C-alpha positions, -999 to +999 in steps of 0.1 A: +490+285+724+513+262+704+524+270+668+528+243+643+533+238+606+505+222+586+504+209+550+480+230+529+462+212+501+440+241+488+445+277+477+428+307+496+391+312+502+369+307+533+379+271+538+410+250+535+421+214+534+451+208+557+469+179+572+482+184+608+515+169+619+510+133+631+477+129+612+473+104+584+444+121+566+438+158+560+409+178+575+388+207+566+392+241+581+363+266+580+367+302+589+347+312+620+325+337+601+316+311+575+308+286+602+286+312+619+266+317+587+261+279+583+249+277+620+225+305+614+211+288+583+207+256+602+188+274+630+164+289+604+158+254+590+151+240+625+126+268+631+109+262+597+105+226+605+091+232+640+054+237+629+055+204+610+066+185+641+034+165+645+051+131+644+064+114+675+100+126+681+127+101+685+158+107+707+188+110+684+169+122+654+184+146+629+162+174+644+175+168+679+211+169+665+204+202+647+189+217+679+221+208+698+242+225+670+221+256+670+218+261+708+242+286+724+275+270+735+285+272+772+318+289+762+298+316+743+283+328+775+317+335+791 
């Protein structure tokens, strides 16, 4: 694992805005536990919408994207 110095644009909390070396624009860092909560909330929303899924589904729809985000990742199984 490499160590590097990043510019920090925010103070404390569960998220941070940082700029990594060599990058023009800053990015957002979200703590893993906070990201897990967001993923869980999204999974609940997908399940709540499932009964109303009477319209023809289109590949690439927001619901398909949400399903990909809420499915277990291959690395989680390791």
